[in-house]
C-alpha positions, 0 to 999 in steps of 0.5 A, a space after each residue: 294376733 295383731 302383732 302377727 298381722 303387723 309383722 306379715 304386713 311389714 314383710 309384704 310391704 318390704 317385698 312389694 317395695 323392692 324394685 321388680 328386678 330384685 324380686 326373686 320371681 323376676 330375676 330371670 325375666 325382667 328387662 329394665 329400660 333406662 330413661 329420663 326421670 322428670 323428678 331427678 336430673 338422673 338417667 334412671 332405670 325404669 322399673 315402674 312404679 319404682 325408680 331407684 336406679 341411675 346411670 352414674 357413668 358410661 364407658 363406650 366399648 363398641 358401636 352398640 353397647 356401653 359399660 355403665 356404672 349403675 347406682 342404687 340411689 337409696 343405698 348409694 351402692 354401685 354395680 356394673 351393667 351392659 346397656 345398649 345405645 337405646 338405654 336398654 339394660 342388657 345384663 350385669 357383669 359377673 359378680 358386679 351386680 346390684 342385688 338384694 341381700 335377703 339374709 341381712 335385708 340390705 342391698 349389696 353391689 361392687 362398691 360405694 364409689 367407682 374409683 377408676 376403670 379402663 377397657 384395653 388389651 393389656 396382654 396383647 392377645 387381640 382381645 380387650 380386658 375391662 378393669 375397674 376399682 371401686 371403694 367402700 366407705 370406711 377407715 379400712 380403705 377397702 377398694 375392690 378390683 375387678 378384671 374381666 376378659 372380653 371374648 366372643 361378645 362375652 365378659 368373663 371375670 378373671 380376677 377379683 381382689 378385695 383387701 384393706 387399704 388397697 390400691 390397684 394399678 395397671 402398668 407395663 412395669 418392664 416396657 415389653 408392651 404387656 401390662 401387669 396389675 400391681 395390687 398393693 394392700 394391707 394384711 389388716 384394716 383394723 387400725 392405722 398402724 396395721 394399715 400402714 405397716 402390714 403392707 404387701 403387694 402382688 403383681 399379676 399378669 394374664 398368661 394364656 387367658 389366666 391371671 398369674 402372680 409374677 412377683 419375683 419377676 419385679 424385685 425392685 417392687 419388693 425392695 421398697 417394702 423392706 424399710 417399712 418392715 425394718 422400721 416396724 421391727 426396730 421402732 421404740 415408739 409404741 413398741 408394745 403395739 408393734 411387738 404384737 405383730 413381730 411374727 407377721 413383720 418377719 414373715 413379710 420381710 422374708 417373703 419380700 427378700 425371696 422375691 428380690 432374690 428371684 424366688 417366687 412367693 406371696 404373702 398367704 402364709 403371713 396372712 395365716 400367721 396373722 389369723 392364727 395370732 388373732 384367734 388367741 
């Protein structure tokens, strides 16, 4: 009986010590306010009596509102929120919120570190886009990338990319005034050899308000991948390890060559080969 009572007290303690905005019954109604804490040199999300959130960085995008990177201090997890000039919390950006994971009893968000962000009209439709890349701690090098469009005072998630050993760049590759998203990544983050050699990149552009892959429009981007695959397929150093992924290297090389020749392909089928091979 004492054990049962103890478990119930622990569950009650865990629930009541969650910030109010993370309680299931307050998710819709809470309106946290940001203010200064006397105890820390942070600007904190006031969720009295709990002060577990802080503004990590700000990006002003109009005269009344800021995009703020919010950190959950105990877990060091980050999210993205809209905040007004009086430091009133407005809302989380879609899929970039900080929330409590009741299944795993932890806090989840967009990442552990904000790598970089920007707010500009990348597709020249007279509406700005917001983009951000985060990082997760760990050797796999997972850097989630988020791209939003901002229209009618509303943010809509266009693209969310999460891969191992990843890096995103927003560039005008062909100098036509429209910027592309170049997302470089590894098909596997399980080991250093995989992270360095099972490489791919996808090139995205916003067309008619939607993200579209345009890999074959930039053949030079794929020419630089061929030497990586050739080295993996011919190296004698630790050859047995490379041989295990020969089918994937051959697939990636074939896809890169097709893009170089102007035929659009991505690496989805190569990912399938890797998944099936790892199941055996």
